[in-house]
N, C-alpha and C positions, 0 to 999 in steps of 0.2 A: 456886218461881221465885226468890224472894228468897234462898234458902239457896244456890242455885247461884251467884249473883253474889256470891262471897266476896272477901275483901280481895285475894287474888291476881288474881282475875278483873278487879276494878276497877283495881288497878295496871297489869295488862297492857294493859287497854283505854286507860288514860291513855297508856302508852308508845306504843301503836300510833297513837293520835290525834296525839301529838307528832311521831312519825315521818312520818305522812302529811302533816300540816299543813306541816311543814319542808320536805318534798320537793316539794310543790305550789308553795310559795312559790319554791323554787329553780328549778323548771322554768320558771315565769313569768319570773324574772330572766334565765336563761340564754337563753331564747328571744328575748329582747329585744336581745341582743348580737350582735356579728358574730363571735363565737368560733368557730374552725373545728371544735372538737370539742364544740359545744353539743348536737348530736344524740346523742353518745355519753353525755354527762351525762344528758340526758333519758331515754335508754334505760335507764341504771342506775337512776335514780330510779324510773321507772315499774315496774321489775322489783321493786324493794324495796317499793313500795307494794302491788303485787299480792301479793307473798309475805306481807306483813304482814297484809293483809286476810284472806287465806286461813287464816293461823295463827289470827287472832281468831275466825273462823268455827268452827275446830276446837275452840277453847277453850270458846266458849259453846254448842256444839252439844248438850250435855245438856239445855238448856232446850227444845229442839225435840222433837217426837213421832218415834217410830221411823221413820215414813214420810219423814221428812227425811234418812234415812241416806244415800242415794245422792248427794245434794246436798253433804253433809259430806264424803263420800269424794272427790268431784270437787275440792272446795275444798282438801282436804289433798294430793291428788295434785298439784295445781297449785303448791301451796307447795313440795313436795319437788322438782318439777321445776325450779322457779325458783332455789331455794337455792344449788346449785353455781355458777350463773351469776353470782351476786353478786360473788364474789372475782375471777372471770375478767374480767368487765366493768369492774370496779373498776381491775384491773391494766392493761387496755387503754386506759382513760380517763387514767390517771395518765401513762402514756407516749405518749398521742395516737396510738394504733395502731388501725387498723380491725380488725373482726372477720374472721378468716380461716377456711379449712376446717379446719385442725388444731385450732382451738378448738371448732368446731361439732360434729366427729364424737363426741368423748367426751361432750359435753353431750347429744347427740342419743341416745346409748346410754342415758345415765341417764334421760332422759325416757321412752324406750320401756320401760325396766325399771320405772319408777313407774307407767306407764299399765297394763301388763300386771298389775301388783300389785293394781290395782283389783279384779280378778276373781279372782286367785289368792291374794292376801294374803301374799306371800312377803316383801315390804318392810314393809307396814303392813296392819292391818285393824281393823274395828270389831265390837265385840260387839253382840249384838241390842239393847242398851240404849244404843247410840251411844257407847260408850267406846272411845277410840282406843288401839291397842296396837301395839308394834313387832313385825315379823314376823321369821323366822329369817334372812333375807337383808338385814336393815336396815343391816348393816355396809357393804354396797355403797354405800348413799347416803352413809354417813359417809365413806367412802373418797373418793367423788366430790367431797363438800363440802370435805374437807381437802386434796384434790388441787389444787382451786382455790386454796386458801389458799397452798399451797406455790408454785404458779405465780405468785401475787401476790409472794410473797417473792423470787422469782428476778426478776421484772420490776423490783421496786424495786432490788434489787442492781444489775442492768443499768443502770437509770436514774441511779443514784448516780454513775456513771463519765462521764455525758454532760451533766449539768446543773450549774448553779451550786449552791454550797453551800446558799445560803438556800432554793432551790426543793427541794432534797433534804431539808432539815430539815422543811419543810411535809409532804412526802410521807411521811417517816419517822414524824412524830408522828401523821399520819392512820392509818398503818399500826398503830401501837401501839393507837390507839382501836379500830380494827377487830378486830385479833387479841385485844385485851384483852375485847372484847365476846363474841367466840367462846369464849374460855376460860371466861369467866364463865357463859356459857350452858351449856358442856358440863360444868363441874365443880359449879357452885354453885346454878343457878337453873332453875326449870321454866318461867319466863317467857322468852320469845324477845327478850332484849335485844340480840342480834346485829344485828337489823334497825335499831334505833336507832343502834348503833355505826357501822354501814355508812353510814346517813344522815349522821351527824355527820362521818365521815371524808371522805365524798364532798364534803360542804359545804365542808370546809377546803380541799380540792384546787380545788374550783370557785371559791371566793373568791380563792384564790392566782392562778389563771389569769385570772380576771376583772381582778384588779388589774393583772396583767402586761399584759393586753390594753389596759386603759385607759392605763397607763404608756406603753405603745408608741404608742397613739394620740396621746397628748399630746406624746411625743418626735418623732413624725412630723409632727405639726402645727407644732411648734416648727421642725423642720428646714425644712418647706415654707415657713414664714413667713420664716425666715433666707434661704433661696434666693430667695424673692420679693423680699425687701428688697434682697438683693445684685443681682437682676436689675434692679430698679427704679433702684438706685444706678448700675449699669453704664449703664442706658439714658439716665439723666439725665446722667451724664458724657459719654456718647456724643453726646446732643443738644447739650450745651454745646460739645464739640469740633467737631461738624458745623456748628453755627452759626458758629463761628470759621473752620473750614476752607472752608465753602461761601462765606462772605462774603469771604474773601481773594481767591479768583480772580474773583469777581463785581466787586469793588472794582477789581481790576487791569483787568478788561475795561472798566468804565465809565470809569476814570480815563485809560487809554490812549486810549480813544475820544475823550474831551474834548481831550486834548493833541493828537491828530491833527486834530481839527476846527480848533483854534486855529493849527495850523502846517501848514495844508493845501498851502501852497506849498513847504514845506521837504520835499522828497522823501525825503531820508535820514532825517529824523525821523519822517515817516510810516511808512516801511518798518520802522523800529525799533519803533514803536508796534504795528504789525500783527503783528510777530514775537511780542512780548509779549502781545498779545491772543490769538494763536493758542496760545501756551504756557499761559496762563491758562485758555483754553477746554479744551484737552486735560486739564489737571488737574481742572477741574470735572466734565468728563465721566467721568474715572476714578473720582472720589468716588461720583457718582451711579450709575455702573455697579457699584461695589462693594456699594452698599447694595441695589440691585435684585437683584443675583446672589446675595447672601447670603440674602435673602428667599425667592428661588427654590429655593436649595439646601435650606433649612429645610423648605420645603413639598414637596420631592420633584419639583420642576418642571424640573430639569436632565436632559437625556437626552444621553448620549454618542453621537457619530457614529461610523461605522465606515468611514473613508475610507483611501485609500492616499495616503501623503505621505512626504517625505524628512525624516527626523528631524534631519539635520544642517543642512538649509536652515531648519528651524523654529528650532533653536538660534541659528543665525546671525541670523534675523530678530529674535529676542528681544534679542540683544546689540546688533544695529544700532538698534533702536528706542531703547535707553538709552544709546548712545554719546554723543550730544550732551550728555545730562544728566551723564554721567560726566566728559566733558571740562570742563563748566562748574564741576564740583566738584573738579577736579584729581585725579580718581580713574581709574586705568588698569584695564582689563579684560583678563585674560590667559585664553587657553584652550589646551588641549593639541592643538588642531587636530582634536579629536574622534577621536583615534587609537583609542579603546576602542570605538567604534561599529563592529560587525562587518557588520551590514546597514543600509544607509542607508534603503532603501525598506521601510516597515512599514505595517501597517494599525492605525488608532486614531482618536482624536479630536484632530486637529491643533490645532484652536481652543483646546481646553482644555489640551493639552500646552504650547502657546505661553504660555498665561495662567499656568500654574504657574511656568514658568522666569521670565517677565517680573516676576511679583510678587516672586519670591525675589531676583532679581538687582537689581531696583528698590530693594528694602530695603537690599541690600548696598551699593548706591551711595549712597542717601539718608542712611543712618546711618554713612557712612565718614568718615575724616578726610582732610583736605587732604593730597594726596601719597600717599594710601593705594591699595590695589589689591583687585580682585576676581579670584579665580582659579576657573576652571572645569575640572574633570577628568571624564572619561567612562571607563567600563569595562563589559565585558560579563561578568555574574557567573553566567549560567545559560542553557542552550539545550536545548530539548527538544520533540519533536513539532511542529516548525514554529513554535515560540514562543521568544522571546528576552527575557531580563531584563536591562535596562541599569541601571547605577548612576550617577548624576550628583552629583558632589560640589561644591558652591559654597562657598568659603571667602572671607572678607574680613578686613581689618585695621581694622574699625569700632569703634564705641563698645562693642559687646558687651552682654550682658544679665545681670542678677543671677539667682541660683539660684531666688529666689521667683517671678520673672516667667517663667522657663523652664517652670515647672509649669503655667502658664495661657496660654502663648504662642498656642495654637491655639484659645482660646475667643474668640467674637466680642466686639468693642468693647474688647479688652485692649490697653493700651499701657503701656510701662515708665514708672513714675513717676519720670522723671529730667528735669531741666531742659533738658539738651541734646537729649533726644529729644522731649519734649512740644512745644517750639517748632517742631519740623519738622512740616510738614503730613502728616496721615495720618488714616484712618478707624478703624484698629484692627481692620479686617475681612479685610485682605490674607492673613494667615497662616491664619486660619479658613477662608477660601475655598480656599486652597491644600491644606489638610488634607482638606476635603471632597472636592475634585476627585480628589486622589491616591487616596483611598479608593474612589471611585466607579470609578477606572481599576484597582482590585485592586492598587494599590501601596502603599508605605510611606514614611514620612518621619520623620527624626529630627534633632535639633539639639543641638550642644554649644556652649557660649559662655563667655566670661570677660570681665568688665568691663574696658574700656579696652584689650582685647587683640584681640578679634574673635570671629567666629562661624563655624561650619561646619555647613551643611545638607547632609544626605545623602538623596537621593530615589532609590527603586528603582521602576522602571515596567516592566510587561510589555508586549509587543507581538507581534502576529502577523507573521511575516516574509513580505513579498510575494515571490512566486516570481521575477518579472522584476525583478532588483535592478540597474537601470540608473541611472546618475547624471545623464543628460541631462533637462533640464526637460521636463515633460509638455505644457506649454502655452508658446506664444510670447508675447512681450509684446503688449499691445494696440496696434493701429495708432494713429499720431499723429493722423490725419485721417479723419473719416467724411463727406467731401464728397458731396452729393447724396443722403445717406441721410435719410429722413424718420421722425421718432418722434412717437408721440402720448404727451403727458405728462398723466397724470391725477392731479391734486393740488388739494386744497380749500384748503390754507393758502397765502395770497398771498406770503408771505415765502419760504416753502420752494419755491413754484413759480418765483419770481424767481431764486433761487440755482441751481435745476436748469436753467432755461432758459439762464442765463449759461454754465454748465458745458458743455452740449450744443452751443450755438451757437459756443462758442469751439473745439470740435473739428470744426465744419463741418456739424453736423446742421441740418436744417430741422425746426422744432418747432411742433407744434400742440398746444393745451392743452384740457383738460376739467376742470370743477370737481367732478365726482362721477361715480359708476359709470354712472348712467343716461344722462348726457351723453355719455360716452365710448363707451357702446355705440351710441348714436344716431349719433355721428360715424363709428364703424367701419362700421356697416351701410349708411350712405348714401355712403360713399367708394367710389371705383372699386376694382376688385379689385387686390390687392398694392399698394395706394397707400401704406400705412404698412409700414415695415420693422421696426418694433419698437414695443411699448407699455410704458411705464413706469407701473405701477400703484400708487397708495397703497391701503391697506386700510380704514382707519377714515374713512369719508367719509358725508356726509348723503345722503338720498334713496336711493341704492343703494351698498352697500359694494363694495370692489374684488374680494372673493371671488365675489359674486354676479355681477358684471359679467363676470369672467373665465369663469365657468361659462356665462353666456349666450353670450359670444363662441365658446367652444369647441363649444357645442350648435348653432350657427348652420349653416346648409347651405352657407355660402360656401367656395369653394376655398382661401381664404387664412385659414380659421378656425384653422389650426395657427401663426399669426403668433407670434414669441416675445413672451411677456409676462413682464416682470421685476417682482417685488414690491419697492417702494421704501417701507419703512414703519418706524415707531417700534416696532412690535411685534417685539421682537428675541429672544424666547425660542425654544428648539428646537421646541416644540410649535407656535409660531406659523409657523416655517418648514415644518414638516410639513403644516400646514393649508393653506398657500399652494400647496405642491406637489400636494396632493390635489385642490385646486380646479382645477388645470390649469396653474398657472403654471410657467414654466421655471427660475426662479431667485429667490432671496430676498436682498435688500440691506437691511440695517438702518440707520436713521438714527442719529446724524448722518451725512451723506453725504461720502464720500470720492471725489473725482473719479477717482483712479486705479482704485479698486475698481469704480465704476460703468462706466467705459470697458472694463475688462477683462471685466466681465460681459457687456456688450453685444456685444463682440467675440467672444466664445464662441458667440454665437448668430446673428449676421447676416453672418459673413464668408463 
């Protein structure tokens, strides 16, 4: 027994032990990482461990009795099956490529060859005293082994053309270690040092990938921290601006209210104060609307409608809304009379189309110079299968934007760092809202600008052409008077109730009120048939909300259960509108209330 364990056996046992320990440690390390090819590394290492142990069994087999012969043959066959897989797996691992059928077939043939050799002895065999001998076809195993080495060389060559030089050097030196081990094994040694060479080479590759992985993780973390810091800075700047921008109109409202109170007998001054209060109020609502809409866009809460509308009237509405502001600033708005619009009646989302143009034209007016102008041009740039693509070009002679700001103009909370621009009120959300809405409509927007010269916005929007392309209005204006009509106003807020009562009575309505849905339901059910002509219903109310009250009215057996019910609520999102219609309401009006809008809605249902 002692004579069997000679110096060579001891050296080889130490080599095997080093190989196995090295690879087990490596497997534990890579399994603890998020490396994509960790399983490939583990597979290579396990194969080397298996081959090493099998070889060791073959070396020490003479110490076992002849009856152990079959176990030794199985161990040797496993080693010879695994050996050609080592370079192939190593090649796949270095290039992060998964095992494919073209790799498996030749390896499978070699495994079959070795397995058959257990019985026929044509690749290897054991003498009766358990001494290992090469068979006449051992060269087939050698060919399989070195074919894997050649495959590895080709892989390394291909890899060198795709990776950074420092990564290639690591793989190249690993290849030298592996091939050097194979040559030493083939030419000089009876001890299988190629297993240890493969282990060391794989370890170099693994450590390189692990270092890259950790470096990338650190870079990603740093990038995320930078982005978070930038986002926090943007939000901090935004909150600072919002504090200023929100307080400005609030201060105007409060100041003008106090002035009006002190000059209540001066009708001209009171009217002037009321106009300024109304202007400040509209600006405040615009800021709040931008903030809420940006939040809704980011959460995916905006849904486009699919309505028929007149695109020219929509553009005119946007211009009309801004004409007063433009006049005050000495800015003229020109248009080409929308000559480029081929079809006026289209199908789309008119509310959001109007908002896109209002935001762009509003900025063109706000950031313009005294005596400047805004020009709007239209053109039809495509038409196919009942769809049309319109291009809208809005140019101005305003303050312009720097090249640096143009890169982030569509980012939320972004404003040009310019004294002339910062002092003009704005949330920094208008253009990001425009960008999101245009994208939702499958359109595109671009901008060119030059400081102190002006800007040009180009918006391309697709629409479905409505078949009946008439220019006359679909609806008549709401009647001026509703004398003799009776409305049930359901509103829990006293101030909102007072405002609505005034609007309704001013148009001739007889108004009855309820403070919640349950009270409204009771009044409706206890009233004579067709007593009420219309119900204006708030949504968020105590005791019973407006949606449940509407469902109860619709489900009652009264002949007048189909009475027009119009939602009049601060729930202003598209999904709120859909929920109201689903509950049985006829229409949805969002607060703050506009008298013209309320009367037009009522007129659509009770005329």
